[in-house]
N, C-alpha and C positions, 0 to 999 in steps of 0.2 A: 264729823259724821262720815262713815264708810260707804262707799258705792259698791253695794253687793250686787254682783252680776252672774248670772246662771250661764256657764259655759257648756255648750251642747256638745256631747260627746260623739264618737263616730256613730253613725246610724247603722243599725244591724238590719241584715237582709231578713225579711220577714218569711222566706222559704225555710228557715231552720225548724221553725215548729213543725210543719208537715212532714219533713224528713224525719224529726226525731219520733215522731208517731209511727210513721212507716217501718222505721228501724225496730221499735219495741215490738211491733205487730209480727214482723219477720222473725224476731228473736223468740217470740211467744209460740208462734205456728211451727217454725221449722227447726228451730234450736233448743227448744225446751225439752225434747226427748233425750236429746244428747247432753244436755245439761244434768238433767234428772238421772242419766245413767252415769254420769261422771260422780256426781253428788253422793249418789246411793252405793255407788261401789260396784256395780254391775260389771263383770269381766267376761269376755268372749272366752270359751274353751275349745281348745283345737280338737278336731274330730279323732276319737280313739284314746283321749285322756283317761287314765285309769287313776281312780281315787281310791286311797287307803282309809278304812273306817276303823277306828279302835286303836287302844293303846298297843304297846310292843307286844304284849304276850297274849291278846285277844284281838286278832285282825280279821278283816273282811276287805274285799275289793270289788269294786263296780266299774264299769267301762260306758262312756257315752259316745254317741255317734256325732254329727255335724249339727250346728244349728242350737247349740246350748249356750246359755249364759250361767255365770255362777255369781249368787248374791254374796259378795264378800262380808257386807256387813251383818248379815244373818248366819254366817258360816262361822264355826269353830273348828279349826282344822283338827281331824282324826276323830272328832266326836259328832259333828253335825255338819252337814252339807246340805245347802238350800240352792237349788239350779231352776231354770226355767227353759222351756222349749215351746216357742209359740205362746199361746194362752195356757199352758199347763205348768203348774208349779211342782216340783218334786223335792221332798225333803229326805234325807237319809240319815237315820240318827243311831248311835250307838247305845245299846242299854246294858247296863251292868247287872248281874244276876247275882245276889248275895248266896243263894243256894240253888242247887239244881232243881229243887221243888217249885222253885219260883216259874221256871220255864212252862209249868203247866198252866200257869195263870195269865200268860201274856196277853190273849185276846181280851179278857175279861178287864184286865189292867188298861189296854189301850181304850177300850170301850168308856171307862171311866176318865181317862186323860182327855179325850177328845170332848166330852161333856163339861169338863171345867171350862174350858175356853168357850163353848157355845153348848148350852143347855139342851137346844134343839138338834144337835148333832146326832145322827144315825148311823151307826156302824153294824154293817149286815153279819150274818153268821159266817164262821170261816170255811174256806174250802181248801183242798190241797194244792199246792203249787209246787212244781219242781224247775229248779234254776237250769240253766243251760248246762252248767258244770255237774249237776246232780243234787245241790243242796236242797233239803227238804224245807218247805216253807208253808205258810198259811195265807189265804188272800180272801178278802171279802171288799163288799162296797162300802163307800163313806160319803156321808153328805154332810157338810159342815159350812156354816156361814154363806149360804147361798150358792156353794159350789159342790160339785160332786166328783167322784173319781173312784180311786181303789187304796184300799191299805195292804201292806203286805209285811209279814214278820217272818224272818228266818231265825232258827234256833241254832246259836254257834255250837262248834264242837264241845261235847261234855256238859251241854246246857250251862256253860260258864257266862255266856253272854248271848245277846240277841241283836239282830239288825233289824230296825222298822223303816219302811219305806212308805210315804204318803204321796199320792199324786192327786191333785184336785185342778178342775178346770171349770169355767162356767158350763151349765148344763147343756147347752146347744153345742159344744164342740164337736166338730165331725170326726168320725172314725179315723181317718187318716192322720190326724194329728196325734192320736194316742199310741201309734205304731212305735215312734222312737222312745216313748215313754216306757212301754211294755218291754222293749228290746233291754234298755238300761235296766229295769228292775229283774229281769230275768238273768242278767249277766253277772248278778253277785255270785261271788265265790269265796270260799275260805282257804284256798289255796293259791299262793301268789304266782306261781307258774300259769296258772290257768287264766289269770286276768290278762 
């Protein structure tokens, strides 16, 4: 018969448990925003960065100031840019127009498009907007998915394409937070040298 004896291993200190809990809490509280930014691919944008929207033959440019981040996962370079400044999200999208007549239906097309994602979305009537470089556009209020803001459409040269900009934020976002967004939206130009 074999004599089985249990040999005690080294005794672990009981303080490892509380330290592990504190480390996890610290990671969730302080490190989670950093991890989220790293995973989602958000990237800080340098002040004065100029983005080109559109393919080689139909282009537009816009500029951003300080405090912007680029959502790399949602961005498709030269076709769609998704940026953030504080609580405000800005998307800038290139729209190809098969014929010049399609340019006359851009606003109604945008109304239909925003309602596909949210049937309760509301796009106000368009009003005129002139970019800093003189490009003519349309602007209106937009409410979608519990957020509110503005939609802007600039028609490209010869009505061959258009650029759509949508900025949305929580309804209680203060006016000063909108200033950098308005500046970026009005910076759109169809002349590279003016960017």
